[in-house]
PAKE-117231 format. One record per residue (C-alpha): x, y negated, z negated; residue in one letter; chain; residue number from 1. Coordinates in pm, 1 decimal. Example, Ala and Ser with C-alpha at 12.3 -4.5 7.8 and 13.67 -1.06 7.14 Angstrom:
PAKE-117231
<r east="1230.0" north="450.0" up="-780.0" res="a" chain="A" n="1"/>
<r east="1367.0" north="106.0" up="-714.0" res="s" chain="A" n="2"/>
//
This chain:
PAKE-117231
<r east="1842.2" north="1417.1" up="2250.1" res="m" chain="A" n="1"/>
<r east="1717.7" north="1721.4" up="2082.3" res="e" chain="A" n="2"/>
<r east="1353.9" north="1853.3" up="2162.9" res="t" chain="A" n="3"/>
<r east="1285.8" north="1890.0" up="1864.1" res="s" chain="A" n="4"/>
<r east="1329.5" north="1481.6" up="1767.8" res="v" chain="A" n="5"/>
<r east="1146.1" north="1383.6" up="2061.9" res="v" chain="A" n="6"/>
<r east="845.1" north="1577.2" up="1952.5" res="i" chain="A" n="7"/>
<r east="897.7" north="1495.3" up="1620.8" res="v" chain="A" n="8"/>
<r east="872.6" north="1153.4" up="1732.2" res="a" chain="A" n="9"/>
<r east="648.2" north="1161.7" up="1972.4" res="s" chain="A" n="10"/>
<r east="387.8" north="1309.7" up="1671.1" res="f" chain="A" n="11"/>
<r east="508.5" north="977.1" up="1442.1" res="q" chain="A" n="12"/>
<r east="389.0" north="729.7" up="1760.8" res="l" chain="A" n="13"/>
<r east="34.3" north="898.8" up="1775.4" res="i" chain="A" n="14"/>
<r east="7.6" north="931.5" up="1395.4" res="l" chain="A" n="15"/>
<r east="135.3" north="510.9" up="1374.5" res="f" chain="A" n="16"/>
<r east="-145.2" north="441.6" up="1645.2" res="g" chain="A" n="17"/>
<r east="-385.3" north="609.4" up="1487.1" res="m" chain="A" n="18"/>
<r east="-314.2" north="442.2" up="1131.2" res="s" chain="A" n="19"/>
<r east="-316.3" north="50.8" up="1307.5" res="a" chain="A" n="20"/>
<r east="-621.8" north="115.9" up="1439.0" res="l" chain="A" n="21"/>
<r east="-825.2" north="275.2" up="1170.1" res="l" chain="A" n="22"/>
<r east="-641.9" north="18.2" up="927.2" res="a" chain="A" n="23"/>
<r east="-765.8" north="-257.5" up="1155.0" res="l" chain="A" n="24"/>
<r east="-1132.6" north="-146.1" up="1208.3" res="f" chain="A" n="25"/>
<r east="-1119.6" north="-117.4" up="781.1" res="y" chain="A" n="26"/>
<r east="-990.0" north="-470.6" up="748.6" res="f" chain="A" n="27"/>
<r east="-1278.1" north="-629.4" up="1033.0" res="f" chain="A" n="28"/>
<r east="-1507.0" north="-486.5" up="847.6" res="i" chain="A" n="29"/>
<r east="-1463.3" north="-593.1" up="513.0" res="v" chain="A" n="30"/>
<r east="-1359.3" north="-945.0" up="691.3" res="v" chain="A" n="31"/>
<r east="-1682.8" north="-971.2" up="900.4" res="l" chain="A" n="32"/>
<r east="-1987.3" north="-831.4" up="656.1" res="v" chain="A" n="33"/>
<r east="-2013.2" north="-1035.4" up="383.9" res="r" chain="A" n="34"/>
<r east="-2170.1" north="-777.8" up="144.6" res="r" chain="A" n="35"/>
<r east="-1837.6" north="-611.5" up="126.0" res="l" chain="A" n="36"/>
<r east="-1702.8" north="-942.4" up="34.3" res="h" chain="A" n="37"/>
<r east="-1608.9" north="-825.0" up="-357.1" res="d" chain="A" n="38"/>
<r east="-1255.0" north="-807.1" up="-496.9" res="s" chain="A" n="39"/>
<r east="-1188.1" north="-475.6" up="-445.2" res="s" chain="A" n="40"/>
<r east="-1310.8" north="-457.5" up="-117.1" res="n" chain="A" n="41"/>
<r east="-1068.8" north="-752.7" up="-52.4" res="i" chain="A" n="42"/>
<r east="-756.1" north="-600.5" up="-210.0" res="f" chain="A" n="43"/>
<r east="-900.7" north="-267.5" up="1.5" res="a" chain="A" n="44"/>
<r east="-804.2" north="-444.4" up="333.6" res="a" chain="A" n="45"/>
<r east="-529.3" north="-664.6" up="239.2" res="n" chain="A" n="46"/>
<r east="-366.1" north="-318.5" up="185.2" res="i" chain="A" n="47"/>
<r east="-499.8" north="-199.9" up="517.2" res="c" chain="A" n="48"/>
<r east="-301.9" north="-534.3" up="671.3" res="l" chain="A" n="49"/>
<r east="-27.5" north="-410.0" up="521.3" res="a" chain="A" n="50"/>
<r east="-54.0" north="-54.9" up="642.9" res="c" chain="A" n="51"/>
<r east="-116.1" north="-225.6" up="997.8" res="v" chain="A" n="52"/>
<r east="206.8" north="-423.9" up="963.3" res="l" chain="A" n="53"/>
<r east="381.5" north="-109.0" up="889.4" res="c" chain="A" n="54"/>
<r east="244.6" north="100.1" up="1156.9" res="a" chain="A" n="55"/>
<r east="307.6" north="-119.0" up="1406.9" res="i" chain="A" n="56"/>
<r east="683.1" north="-183.0" up="1312.6" res="f" chain="A" n="57"/>
<r east="808.7" north="182.1" up="1273.7" res="l" chain="A" n="58"/>
<r east="619.9" north="289.8" up="1600.2" res="s" chain="A" n="59"/>
<r east="820.1" north="4.2" up="1773.1" res="v" chain="A" n="60"/>
<r east="1123.0" north="80.2" up="1575.4" res="f" chain="A" n="61"/>
<r east="1116.6" north="448.0" up="1634.4" res="i" chain="A" n="62"/>
<r east="1013.7" north="440.3" up="2010.9" res="g" chain="A" n="63"/>
<r east="1311.8" north="220.5" up="2058.0" res="f" chain="A" n="64"/>
<r east="1529.9" north="416.2" up="1838.5" res="e" chain="A" n="65"/>
<r east="1455.5" north="774.6" up="1984.1" res="q" chain="A" n="66"/>
<r east="1353.3" north="697.2" up="2347.1" res="f" chain="A" n="67"/>
<r east="1664.1" north="500.3" up="2357.5" res="n" chain="A" n="68"/>
<r east="1522.0" north="156.5" up="2494.7" res="l" chain="A" n="69"/>
<r east="1882.5" north="-46.6" up="2451.9" res="q" chain="A" n="70"/>
<r east="1683.7" north="-391.0" up="2467.4" res="g" chain="A" n="71"/>
<r east="1626.9" north="-355.4" up="2064.8" res="l" chain="A" n="72"/>
<r east="1995.2" north="-331.5" up="1994.4" res="f" chain="A" n="73"/>
<r east="2111.9" north="-663.6" up="2093.3" res="f" chain="A" n="74"/>
<r east="2291.5" north="-889.6" up="1807.5" res="e" chain="A" n="75"/>
<r east="2019.8" north="-1099.0" up="1759.9" res="e" chain="A" n="76"/>
<r east="1708.9" north="-816.3" up="1761.0" res="a" chain="A" n="77"/>
<r east="1936.2" north="-605.4" up="1516.6" res="c" chain="A" n="78"/>
<r east="1948.0" north="-905.4" up="1301.1" res="f" chain="A" n="79"/>
<r east="1550.8" north="-912.5" up="1224.6" res="m" chain="A" n="80"/>
<r east="1515.3" north="-557.2" up="1262.6" res="l" chain="A" n="81"/>
<r east="1710.8" north="-455.0" up="948.3" res="v" chain="A" n="82"/>
<r east="1509.9" north="-736.5" up="760.0" res="y" chain="A" n="83"/>
<r east="1176.0" north="-607.4" up="855.4" res="f" chain="A" n="84"/>
<r east="1248.7" north="-230.0" up="846.1" res="n" chain="A" n="85"/>
<r east="1210.4" north="-302.2" up="483.6" res="m" chain="A" n="86"/>
<r east="961.6" north="-595.3" up="447.6" res="l" chain="A" n="87"/>
<r east="685.2" north="-355.8" up="614.8" res="c" chain="A" n="88"/>
<r east="737.1" north="-84.4" up="389.4" res="p" chain="A" n="89"/>
<r east="746.1" north="-326.5" up="79.6" res="l" chain="A" n="90"/>
<r east="468.7" north="-514.5" up="174.0" res="q" chain="A" n="91"/>
<r east="221.8" north="-175.3" up="137.0" res="v" chain="A" n="92"/>
<r east="373.0" north="-138.4" up="-181.5" res="t" chain="A" n="93"/>
<r east="346.4" north="-447.7" up="-315.3" res="l" chain="A" n="94"/>
<r east="-52.9" north="-432.4" up="-171.1" res="a" chain="A" n="95"/>
<r east="-88.5" north="-195.8" up="-444.7" res="f" chain="A" n="96"/>
<r east="114.6" north="-350.4" up="-680.3" res="v" chain="A" n="97"/>
<r east="-83.9" north="-651.1" up="-657.5" res="t" chain="A" n="98"/>
<r east="-412.3" north="-466.9" up="-716.8" res="f" chain="A" n="99"/>
<r east="-263.0" north="-311.8" up="-1024.2" res="t" chain="A" n="100"/>
<r east="-203.9" north="-703.6" up="-1143.0" res="v" chain="A" n="101"/>
<r east="-522.7" north="-824.1" up="-1081.4" res="y" chain="A" n="102"/>
<r east="-714.7" north="-535.5" up="-1228.0" res="r" chain="A" n="103"/>
<r east="-476.7" north="-567.0" up="-1520.6" res="f" chain="A" n="104"/>
<r east="-565.2" north="-912.5" up="-1588.3" res="c" chain="A" n="105"/>
<r east="-954.8" north="-860.8" up="-1576.1" res="t" chain="A" n="106"/>
<r east="-956.9" north="-588.3" up="-1761.8" res="i" chain="A" n="107"/>
<r east="-711.4" north="-683.5" up="-2039.2" res="i" chain="A" n="108"/>
<r east="-815.4" north="-1093.0" up="-2061.7" res="y" chain="A" n="109"/>
<r east="-1196.3" north="-1037.7" up="-1956.0" res="y" chain="A" n="110"/>
<r east="-1269.9" north="-1318.5" up="-2155.7" res="t" chain="A" n="111"/>
<r east="-1076.5" north="-1568.1" up="-1954.5" res="k" chain="A" n="112"/>
<r east="-1321.4" north="-1676.6" up="-1657.5" res="l" chain="A" n="113"/>
<r east="-1028.9" north="-1765.9" up="-1425.3" res="f" chain="A" n="114"/>
<r east="-953.8" north="-1427.8" up="-1379.2" res="f" chain="A" n="115"/>
<r east="-1219.6" north="-1280.7" up="-1227.2" res="s" chain="A" n="116"/>
<r east="-1240.3" north="-1586.1" up="-1028.7" res="r" chain="A" n="117"/>
<r east="-1205.1" north="-1582.2" up="-604.6" res="k" chain="A" n="118"/>
<r east="-914.3" north="-1799.7" up="-666.0" res="s" chain="A" n="119"/>
<r east="-744.4" north="-1582.2" up="-869.9" res="w" chain="A" n="120"/>
<r east="-779.7" north="-1308.1" up="-590.0" res="v" chain="A" n="121"/>
<r east="-636.5" north="-1572.2" up="-297.4" res="i" chain="A" n="122"/>
<r east="-349.5" north="-1625.6" up="-586.7" res="i" chain="A" n="123"/>
<r east="-278.4" north="-1292.6" up="-605.4" res="c" chain="A" n="124"/>
<r east="-280.1" north="-1189.3" up="-252.0" res="i" chain="A" n="125"/>
<r east="-87.4" north="-1523.8" up="-148.3" res="s" chain="A" n="126"/>
<r east="179.6" north="-1439.1" up="-403.7" res="s" chain="A" n="127"/>
<r east="235.1" north="-1114.9" up="-271.7" res="q" chain="A" n="128"/>
<r east="295.7" north="-1190.6" up="93.0" res="w" chain="A" n="129"/>
<r east="554.1" north="-1451.9" up="-15.5" res="i" chain="A" n="130"/>
<r east="702.2" north="-1237.0" up="-277.8" res="a" chain="A" n="131"/>
<r east="783.5" north="-933.6" up="1.0" res="g" chain="A" n="132"/>
<r east="897.8" north="-1186.7" up="287.2" res="f" chain="A" n="133"/>
<r east="1147.5" north="-1318.1" up="9.6" res="l" chain="A" n="134"/>
<r east="1289.8" north="-1002.1" up="-130.0" res="i" chain="A" n="135"/>
<r east="1439.1" north="-889.5" up="187.2" res="p" chain="A" n="136"/>
<r east="1588.4" north="-1209.9" up="222.2" res="t" chain="A" n="137"/>
<r east="1933.8" north="-1117.5" up="103.2" res="p" chain="A" n="138"/>
<r east="1966.4" north="-836.4" up="409.0" res="i" chain="A" n="139"/>
<r east="1964.1" north="-1183.2" up="599.0" res="l" chain="A" n="140"/>
<r east="2323.7" north="-1279.7" up="504.9" res="f" chain="A" n="141"/>
<r east="2447.5" north="-936.9" up="540.4" res="r" chain="A" n="142"/>
<r east="2802.4" north="-958.2" up="727.5" res="s" chain="A" n="143"/>
<r east="2839.1" north="-840.6" up="1066.7" res="k" chain="A" n="144"/>
<r east="2807.9" north="-586.5" up="1270.5" res="p" chain="A" n="145"/>
<r east="2422.3" north="-671.4" up="1248.4" res="q" chain="A" n="146"/>
<r east="2301.4" north="-343.0" up="1398.1" res="c" chain="A" n="147"/>
<r east="2495.7" north="-188.7" up="1105.1" res="i" chain="A" n="148"/>
<r east="2309.6" north="-30.5" up="821.1" res="f" chain="A" n="149"/>
<r east="2439.0" north="-80.6" up="568.7" res="w" chain="A" n="150"/>
<r east="2454.9" north="170.8" up="240.4" res="t" chain="A" n="151"/>
<r east="2359.7" north="-127.4" up="22.4" res="w" chain="A" n="152"/>
<r east="2062.4" north="-219.1" up="221.9" res="i" chain="A" n="153"/>
<r east="1912.7" north="143.4" up="207.1" res="w" chain="A" n="154"/>
<r east="1992.7" north="127.5" up="-206.4" res="i" chain="A" n="155"/>
<r east="1822.3" north="-233.5" up="-194.7" res="y" chain="A" n="156"/>
<r east="1557.6" north="-93.7" up="-26.6" res="s" chain="A" n="157"/>
<r east="1481.2" north="199.8" up="-264.5" res="l" chain="A" n="158"/>
<r east="1526.2" north="-7.5" up="-533.4" res="v" chain="A" n="159"/>
<r east="1259.2" north="-268.5" up="-435.5" res="m" chain="A" n="160"/>
<r east="1021.6" north="-41.6" up="-238.2" res="v" chain="A" n="161"/>
<r east="990.4" north="237.4" up="-436.8" res="v" chain="A" n="162"/>
<r east="1140.8" north="239.9" up="-809.5" res="i" chain="A" n="163"/>
<r east="1022.9" north="-94.7" up="-949.3" res="v" chain="A" n="164"/>
<r east="681.8" north="-117.6" up="-775.8" res="p" chain="A" n="165"/>
<r east="671.5" north="263.4" up="-978.8" res="s" chain="A" n="166"/>
<r east="767.0" north="115.8" up="-1275.5" res="i" chain="A" n="167"/>
<r east="543.4" north="-199.3" up="-1281.9" res="i" chain="A" n="168"/>
<r east="258.3" north="-35.0" up="-1184.8" res="c" chain="A" n="169"/>
<r east="339.1" north="258.2" up="-1451.7" res="l" chain="A" n="170"/>
<r east="361.7" north="1.7" up="-1735.2" res="i" chain="A" n="171"/>
<r east="68.5" north="-184.1" up="-1640.0" res="l" chain="A" n="172"/>
<r east="-152.0" north="131.6" up="-1595.6" res="n" chain="A" n="173"/>
<r east="-43.5" north="298.1" up="-1924.6" res="i" chain="A" n="174"/>
<r east="-153.9" north="-58.7" up="-2142.0" res="i" chain="A" n="175"/>
<r east="-482.8" north="-47.5" up="-1924.2" res="i" chain="A" n="176"/>
<r east="-591.4" north="323.7" up="-2021.2" res="f" chain="A" n="177"/>
<r east="-469.2" north="293.8" up="-2397.2" res="t" chain="A" n="178"/>
<r east="-640.0" north="-41.6" up="-2387.7" res="y" chain="A" n="179"/>
<r east="-969.2" north="99.8" up="-2230.7" res="a" chain="A" n="180"/>
<r east="-915.6" north="430.1" up="-2440.4" res="r" chain="A" n="181"/>
<r east="-899.2" north="220.6" up="-2752.1" res="s" chain="A" n="182"/>
<r east="-1204.3" north="20.4" up="-2664.5" res="f" chain="A" n="183"/>
<r east="-1409.5" north="318.0" up="-2576.2" res="s" chain="A" n="184"/>
<r east="-1341.6" north="465.4" up="-2889.1" res="r" chain="A" n="185"/>
<r east="-1453.7" north="113.6" up="-3059.6" res="r" chain="A" n="186"/>
<r east="-1785.5" north="89.4" up="-2849.1" res="i" chain="A" n="187"/>
<r east="-1904.6" north="473.2" up="-2855.8" res="h" chain="A" n="188"/>
<r east="-2015.9" north="482.6" up="-3239.4" res="p" chain="A" n="189"/>
<r east="-2207.4" north="159.2" up="-3195.8" res="q" chain="A" n="190"/>
<r east="-2360.4" north="277.9" up="-2905.3" res="t" chain="A" n="191"/>
<r east="-2431.9" north="584.8" up="-3095.4" res="l" chain="A" n="192"/>
<r east="-2600.2" north="379.3" up="-3382.2" res="s" chain="A" n="193"/>
<r east="-2816.2" north="157.5" up="-3115.8" res="g" chain="A" n="194"/>
<r east="-2593.1" north="-119.2" up="-3316.0" res="q" chain="A" n="195"/>
<r east="-2416.6" north="-211.8" up="-2985.4" res="v" chain="A" n="196"/>
<r east="-2539.7" north="-562.2" up="-2783.7" res="n" chain="A" n="197"/>
<r east="-2593.4" north="-588.9" up="-2402.3" res="s" chain="A" n="198"/>
<r east="-2326.5" north="-765.1" up="-2353.6" res="q" chain="A" n="199"/>
<r east="-2060.4" north="-491.1" up="-2491.4" res="e" chain="A" n="200"/>
<r east="-2286.1" north="-240.9" up="-2278.5" res="s" chain="A" n="201"/>
<r east="-2200.4" north="-481.6" up="-1988.9" res="d" chain="A" n="202"/>
<r east="-1873.1" north="-477.1" up="-2040.1" res="i" chain="A" n="203"/>
<r east="-1824.2" north="-126.4" up="-2131.2" res="f" chain="A" n="204"/>
<r east="-2009.3" north="-24.9" up="-1822.9" res="y" chain="A" n="205"/>
<r east="-1778.3" north="-257.9" up="-1556.0" res="v" chain="A" n="206"/>
<r east="-1448.9" north="-165.8" up="-1731.3" res="r" chain="A" n="207"/>
<r east="-1492.7" north="244.6" up="-1675.9" res="r" chain="A" n="208"/>
<r east="-1617.0" north="131.1" up="-1352.4" res="r" chain="A" n="209"/>
<r east="-1322.2" north="-112.1" up="-1240.7" res="d" chain="A" n="210"/>
<r east="-1085.1" north="192.7" up="-1412.0" res="l" chain="A" n="211"/>
<r east="-1252.8" north="462.7" up="-1175.3" res="k" chain="A" n="212"/>
<r east="-1157.1" north="201.9" up="-862.9" res="i" chain="A" n="213"/>
<r east="-800.5" north="170.8" up="-1018.7" res="l" chain="A" n="214"/>
<r east="-752.3" north="564.9" up="-1120.3" res="r" chain="A" n="215"/>
<r east="-844.9" north="596.4" up="-692.4" res="q" chain="A" n="216"/>
<r east="-598.7" north="320.2" up="-598.0" res="m" chain="A" n="217"/>
<r east="-308.8" north="469.0" up="-841.1" res="l" chain="A" n="218"/>
<r east="-343.7" north="828.8" up="-672.4" res="h" chain="A" n="219"/>
<r east="-291.8" north="656.3" up="-322.4" res="l" chain="A" n="220"/>
<r east="11.0" north="456.8" up="-437.5" res="f" chain="A" n="221"/>
<r east="162.9" north="776.5" up="-553.8" res="c" chain="A" n="222"/>
<r east="105.9" north="951.0" up="-204.3" res="i" chain="A" n="223"/>
<r east="303.2" north="634.3" up="-86.3" res="f" chain="A" n="224"/>
<r east="555.8" north="621.0" up="-301.4" res="v" chain="A" n="225"/>
<r east="593.5" north="987.9" up="-318.9" res="g" chain="A" n="226"/>
<r east="632.2" north="1010.9" up="63.2" res="s" chain="A" n="227"/>
<r east="827.2" north="728.1" up="134.8" res="w" chain="A" n="228"/>
<r east="1102.1" north="745.9" up="-176.0" res="g" chain="A" n="229"/>
<r east="1254.3" north="1083.8" up="11.4" res="p" chain="A" n="230"/>
<r east="1314.7" north="878.1" up="337.7" res="v" chain="A" n="231"/>
<r east="1525.6" north="610.6" up="129.7" res="y" chain="A" n="232"/>
<r east="1710.5" north="918.0" up="-84.6" res="l" chain="A" n="233"/>
<r east="1820.3" north="1063.3" up="244.5" res="t" chain="A" n="234"/>
<r east="1926.3" north="761.0" up="420.8" res="l" chain="A" n="235"/>
<r east="2125.5" north="692.4" up="100.4" res="i" chain="A" n="236"/>
<r east="2265.3" north="1065.3" up="108.3" res="l" chain="A" n="237"/>
<r east="2348.5" north="1090.1" up="462.6" res="e" chain="A" n="238"/>
<r east="2625.6" north="839.7" up="431.0" res="r" chain="A" n="239"/>
<r east="2786.8" north="1098.7" up="165.6" res="f" chain="A" n="240"/>
<r east="2670.5" north="1432.1" up="320.1" res="i" chain="A" n="241"/>
<r east="2551.1" north="1587.5" up="676.9" res="e" chain="A" n="242"/>
<r east="2261.7" north="1566.4" up="724.7" res="v" chain="A" n="243"/>
<r east="2034.9" north="1751.0" up="1010.7" res="s" chain="A" n="244"/>
<r east="1903.2" north="1479.1" up="1296.0" res="p" chain="A" n="245"/>
<r east="1617.2" north="1635.3" up="1246.5" res="i" chain="A" n="246"/>
<r east="1548.2" north="1562.9" up="868.1" res="v" chain="A" n="247"/>
<r east="1494.3" north="1166.5" up="925.2" res="i" chain="A" n="248"/>
<r east="1230.2" north="1206.3" up="1166.7" res="p" chain="A" n="249"/>
<r east="1005.9" north="1514.6" up="956.3" res="i" chain="A" n="250"/>
<r east="1050.9" north="1268.2" up="621.4" res="l" chain="A" n="251"/>
<r east="902.9" north="902.1" up="829.4" res="i" chain="A" n="252"/>
<r east="617.6" north="1186.8" up="956.9" res="f" chain="A" n="253"/>
<r east="568.6" north="1270.5" up="627.2" res="i" chain="A" n="254"/>
<r east="537.0" north="872.0" up="528.5" res="g" chain="A" n="255"/>
<r east="321.2" north="791.0" up="818.1" res="e" chain="A" n="256"/>
<r east="94.9" north="1094.1" up="713.2" res="l" chain="A" n="257"/>
<r east="60.3" north="964.9" up="329.4" res="a" chain="A" n="258"/>
<r east="-41.7" north="586.9" up="509.0" res="i" chain="A" n="259"/>
<r east="-284.8" north="774.6" up="738.3" res="l" chain="A" n="260"/>
<r east="-408.0" north="964.2" up="455.2" res="t" chain="A" n="261"/>
<r east="-398.9" north="641.1" up="229.4" res="d" chain="A" n="262"/>
<r east="-656.4" north="500.8" up="457.7" res="i" chain="A" n="263"/>
<r east="-877.9" north="743.9" up="510.3" res="i" chain="A" n="264"/>
<r east="-897.6" north="789.2" up="113.1" res="g" chain="A" n="265"/>
<r east="-958.9" north="407.2" up="151.5" res="l" chain="A" n="266"/>
<r east="-1269.4" north="492.7" up="373.7" res="f" chain="A" n="267"/>
<r east="-1351.3" north="782.2" up="133.4" res="k" chain="A" n="268"/>
<r east="-1351.2" north="591.4" up="-226.7" res="t" chain="A" n="269"/>
<r east="-1553.1" north="309.9" up="-71.8" res="n" chain="A" n="270"/>
<r east="-1932.4" north="377.1" up="-156.6" res="q" chain="A" n="271"/>
<r east="-2056.7" north="25.4" up="8.8" res="k" chain="A" n="272"/>
<r east="-1810.8" north="79.3" up="319.6" res="m" chain="A" n="273"/>
<r east="-1989.6" north="433.7" up="366.2" res="k" chain="A" n="274"/>
<r east="-2315.5" north="294.1" up="311.1" res="d" chain="A" n="275"/>
<r east="-2289.6" north="33.1" up="591.0" res="y" chain="A" n="276"/>
<r east="-2173.5" north="245.7" up="826.1" res="l" chain="A" n="277"/>
<r east="-2442.0" north="503.4" up="737.9" res="r" chain="A" n="278"/>
<r east="-2669.2" north="256.7" up="824.4" res="h" chain="A" n="279"/>
<r east="-2536.9" north="95.7" up="1123.4" res="k" chain="A" n="280"/>
<r east="-2492.0" north="476.1" up="1289.3" res="v" chain="A" n="281"/>
<r east="-2857.1" north="561.5" up="1193.5" res="r" chain="A" n="282"/>
<r east="-2956.5" north="201.7" up="1325.8" res="g" chain="A" n="283"/>
<r east="-2810.4" north="249.9" up="1671.7" res="y" chain="A" n="284"/>
<r east="-2924.8" north="581.4" up="1707.1" res="f" chain="A" n="285"/>
<r east="-3284.1" north="546.0" up="1571.8" res="r" chain="A" n="286"/>
<r east="-3568.0" north="484.6" up="1855.8" res="p" chain="A" n="287"/>
//
């Protein structure tokens, strides 16, 4: 094995470990602290859980593949290896899509009380995980040998992990921001004339807050998709043209940086989380 590939793989394992630990830390804080049990934090914790799954699997996969631990490549192990190779990144993108769908319903259909209940949050997240396990199932019916990543698998992964979620997010976000802009134009003249009622003012404030959170999540989604899209494209292209052995590890390394960046971004954009951690740290060092 080339030394450069070993070095890149080693850095990948370090980043995967850091990402998994940070994501678990975020997830358990949201779970254990009641004041953080609002919908935005629950969805952020769900994204972190998907990132943990992705980081753990890819670290195991890279560790076995790059360091020649042949036990992974038994026929039975390969059967699930290819399946989880698609499932794990897919769950991350679906977690972002699920949050977008949730915000779409709460903003566009704000008069429907069902969409503001915790049961809708549970339905959204449950549907995401079920869909994430079902979408890769065609891979389970591939022909033997099981250890081969057929070209159609990478194409299917690119479409379902990158292209379809991106299209859904794009369409829903265009509708949301167009609707919000229209609502803002309608409510602004009433605000200036003093004719707006308190209920409409509250709705306008909530929507502005929701849109801010949605923009932040959209930014993190673009970072993830923009980093993992080239990985799948290169894996497809190498079936037709020669690609240097170092290219794929470098692209995956960039993809892992995207996961770590997203997790750090969730910390940076969560004011409640920062206030809670700041309070705990000050309380710990206070005499």
